[in-house]
N, C-alpha and C positions, 0 to 999 in steps of 0.2 A: 385640158386647160384652154386650148384654142377655142373649143365650143363655148366655154364660159366667157371668154373675152368677146367673142362675136355676139354673145347675147347681151352685152352691156350697151346702154343707150349712149354711146360715144362714137365719134368717128375714129375708131381704132383700126390699126393695120398690124396685126400680129406677124412677127417674122421668125417665129421659132423654128420653122422648117429649114432654115439655112444652117449648114454645118459650121460655118464660121461667120463672125460678125462682119468681117471684111466683105464677104460676098453680099451680105444684106446691104452694107453701106453702098457698094457699087450699084445695086439695084435701086437704092434710093436716089443716088446721084443722077441717074438717068430717068427718074420718074417725074411725073407732073404734080407730085404731092407738094404741099406747102405747110409743113407741120409747125406747130407752136412748141411742141415738146417731144423729145425722143428719149425713150427709156432703154438703157443698155445694161447688160450684165456680162459676166464671163471674161471678156477681153476688151480692153480700152483701145485696141489697135485701130478701130474705125473712127474714134472720136474726132481727131483733127480733120479727117476727110469730111465728116458730117458738118463740122463747123465751117469748113471752107465752102461747102455747097449751100448751106443754109446759115448765113452769118448771124441772123437774129434768133435762131432756134435755141431753146433751152435744152440742155442735156442733163438728165438724171442718170447716174451710174450706180448700180448696186454691186459692190465689191465683196465677193465671198472670201478672197484671200489674195494678197499680192502675188502676181504671176512669178516674180523672181524668187519667191520663197517656196514655190511648188516644185517638187522634183518629179517630172512626168516619167512614167514607165512605159510609154508607148514607143512606136518605132522611131528611128533616128531623125526622120524629117520633122516629126512633131516635136521632138526634143529640141531640134535646132530652132524651129519657129518659136517655141516657148521661151527659149533663152534669149532670142533676139528681141521679143516683145518685152521681156523682163528688163533688158538694158535700157529700153526707151520708155519704160512704164511711167516714170515721174513726169516726163514731158507730155505723154499722152493724157495723163489724168489732169494736168493743169488746164486742159481745154474743157473739162466738164464743169458744169455750174454747181451741182451738188453731188457729193459722193456718199452714198450710204454704205455702211459696213455692218457686218452681221454680229459683232460683239465688241466690247471694249478691248478685248485681247487683240482682235484683228485691227482695231483702230491704232493700238500701240505699235503693232508690228508694221502697219502701213506707214506711220509717221517716222518710224526708225529707219526704214529703207528708202523713204521718199520725203526727206526733210524739206524739200523745196515746195512741196504742195501746201497751200495755205490751210492750216488746221480748221479754220472756220468753215471750210467747204464740207467737212466731214459731219455726218450724222450717224449715230449708232441706232440701227433699226433691226431688232431681232426678227429672224424669219418666223412666220406664223405656223402654229400647229393647227391645221384646219380639221379639228376633230369632228366638226359638224358634217363634213363630207363623207364620213365613214359611219356605216350603220353598225353600232355596237350594242343595240338593244337598249336597256334602261340606262339612266344617268349613272355616272361613276359613283361607286359606293366605297365607304371605308371598310377596313378589314373586319371591324366589329359587326358589320351588318351582313356578313356572309358566313357560311359554315367554315370553321377553322380547318386548315390543312392538317392532315395527320403528321406530315413532316414539314418543317419550315421550308418554304419554296423560294428560291432565288431565280430570277430571270435575267439573262443577258440577251439583249436585242441589238444585233449589230451585223454588219457584213463580215464574212469570213475573209479577213485581210490582215497581213502581218502587222501593219501599223495600229490595228485596233487592240492589240495585246490581250486577246482572249486567252492566250496561254497561261497568264498569271491566275486565271480563274481555276484552271486545272491544277496548278501548283497549290493554290489555296485550298482546293478540295482535299488534296492529299494531306495537307497539314491539319485541316479540321478533322479528318478521319482519324489521324493519329492522336487527336485530343478527345476522341470518343463522341464527336458530333456526327450526325447523319442527316444533313439537309438534302433536299432535292434541288438539283441545279439544272436549269433548262438553258441550253445554248441554242438560241434561235437566231436565224439570220439568213441572208441570201448567199448562195454559192454560185459563183460565176464560172461555169466550166470552160467557157471560151477564153478566160484569163488564167494563165498557168499559175500565177501567184495565189489566186483565190483557191483553186483546186488543191494545190500542193499544201497550203496552210491548213485547209480543212482536213486533209489526210493526216497531216502532222498532229493536229489536235486529237484526232481519233486514236492515233498511235500513243500519244502521251497519256490518254485516259486508260489505255490498257497497261502501259508500262508502269504507271503510278498506282494501278489497282483501284481506280475510282469509278469503275463502270456501274457500280451500284448507286452512285451518287449523281452521275452526270448523264443527261439525255440530250441528244441532238435533234433539233427541229429545223429542217432545211427549208428555206424559202417559203415562210408562211405568207398567206395573203394578208391584206390590210385588216380584214374582219377577224381573221384568226389571230393576228398580232394583238389586237385589243382584247380578245378573249384571254390570251395569255397574261396580259397585264392584270386583268381582273382576278385571275386565278393565283397569281404570285403574292408573296408577302413583301419582298424587297426586290429592287432592280439593280443590276450591276452594269456599269458603263466604264470601261477600262482604258480607252485611248487617252494618251497624254497630249497636251497642247492641241486639242481639237478646236477648230476654228469657231464652231458654235456647238453643235451636238443637239439634235432634236430629241433624242431618247429621254434625257432627263426632263424635258418639257412634257413629253407624252406621259411619263411616270407621274409628274406633278398633277397633270390633268386627270389621271386615273387614280389619284390619291394613294400612291405607293412611294415609300421612301427609296432613295437611290444612293448608291455608293459610286463616287466618281474620283478621278484624279484631280488634285488641287492645281490645275493649270488650264489655260485656254478658256473657252466659253463656258464649259460646265462649272468652273469655279465661280462664275458670276450667277448662274441660274439656280444652283443648289445652295440653300441656307443651312450651314452647319448646325446639326443638332435639331433642326426644325423640320426640314424637308428631306434630310439625308445626311450622309457623312462624306468626308474627303480624305483621301490618302495622298501623301506628298509626292510619291513617285509610283510608277507601275511596278509593284513588287508583290510577290505571292504571300510573303509573311504579313506585310501590312494589310493586304486585302483580307487574309484569313482573320486577322485581329478585328477588322471592321465588321466582317460577316458575323463573327462570334458576338460582338456587341449588339448587332441587330437581332440575333436570335435570343439574346438575353433581355432585350427591351420589349415589354409587352405592348406598349402603346406609343404612337406618334400623334399626340393630340392635334397638331396643326393639320393632320391629314385624316385621322380616324374619327375625330369628333366633328359632327356636322357644323356646329356653331363656330368652332375655331377654323374650320376649313373655309368658311366664307371669305376670310381675309386673303387666304392663298388663292382662292378662286378669282377674287378681284385683281390680285397681282397677275394671275395668269391672263385674265381678260385684257388688262391694260398693256402688258408687255409682250405677250406671246400668242395672242389670238389673231384671227384674220381681221377682226374689228379694230384691234389695237394697231395692227400693221397698216390698215387703211387710214387710220388717224395720223400716223407718221407720214404717210404719203401726202395727206392733206396739208400737214405742216410744211413739207417741202414745197408744195405748190404755192402756198402762201408766201414763202420766201422768194421763189422764182418769179411770181407774178404779183408783186406787192400792190399794184394799182387795182387789182381785181380781187374780190372776195373768192374764197375757195369754191363756194357754191356756184359762182359765175363761171369759174374755170371748168367746173364739172357739168355745165349745161350741155344738152344734147348737141349743140352746134359748135362748141369750142371748149378747150383747145383741140385741135386735130392732132391726136397723139399717135405716135408710132411706137409700139412696144416690141 
């Protein structure tokens, strides 16, 4: 990412190498930079300091989720820091000029816990799925255009983490087997051995597979590369994404781009990105029985026209490009710049000489 930013024809100063935004803010305070725009994400703790040092600067903040609603699992000093920032979060955000949030779900939660922040400052801007940066061979194809799988294949692509509720997939597999279904279920995702919760949950899932006697249905694919991940998307028939109240969730977007229907929980960001009966299905809560029912419906459904038919997919492709692509993301950034710099056209703001932006 740093290399890509440095290649842009802008006077940019990436600061990703700092572990905390406060450290970057102090570096800025004592620098000789005179920025027009500063882009911040992760934590708003540095925004008042930035505004004090640069009174005329515009601050664009990208909020992944309100800090006070995040329950950190790291060591106690980080938990203390996170809680302290959460208590002050509303005041900190009031100093920003525009606050981008990654979904309408996050926007709703943001305004619920920080009612004093002016709603007009918020913009919903979905994170981009930069599929063009990954070499996946030919363009995405519908399932009709490739050889059929001998067994209907489901793919779960997620980190092995308790909050992701991958366990309900194992429960659903046992129920499907009791109904005489025999799908192939791929559990792919990253295992973080240095984080006990990830390793323990991964081991628990493997034990569940044995205990529920579904080893013939479920396969584990640990830590696939980006290229391998998209090969798996192309090979599968449907995608499973089970975490509830996910802030955004990039997996349903990747599935849409790869023309695969997806089953998600009807909450959080995925409830916005998946169109019921068109690009996938929704279950109300993370429950093994509900998931098994949805998976059975997918196996019984021969066609998803909006994804499998080339002509019908054109509409979904345009929706993807507008809302979820890097191009669409850039357009939302342009919209924000036009709001913050109303006297200048966006093209002027993006000229090689100005604004001097700190990212």
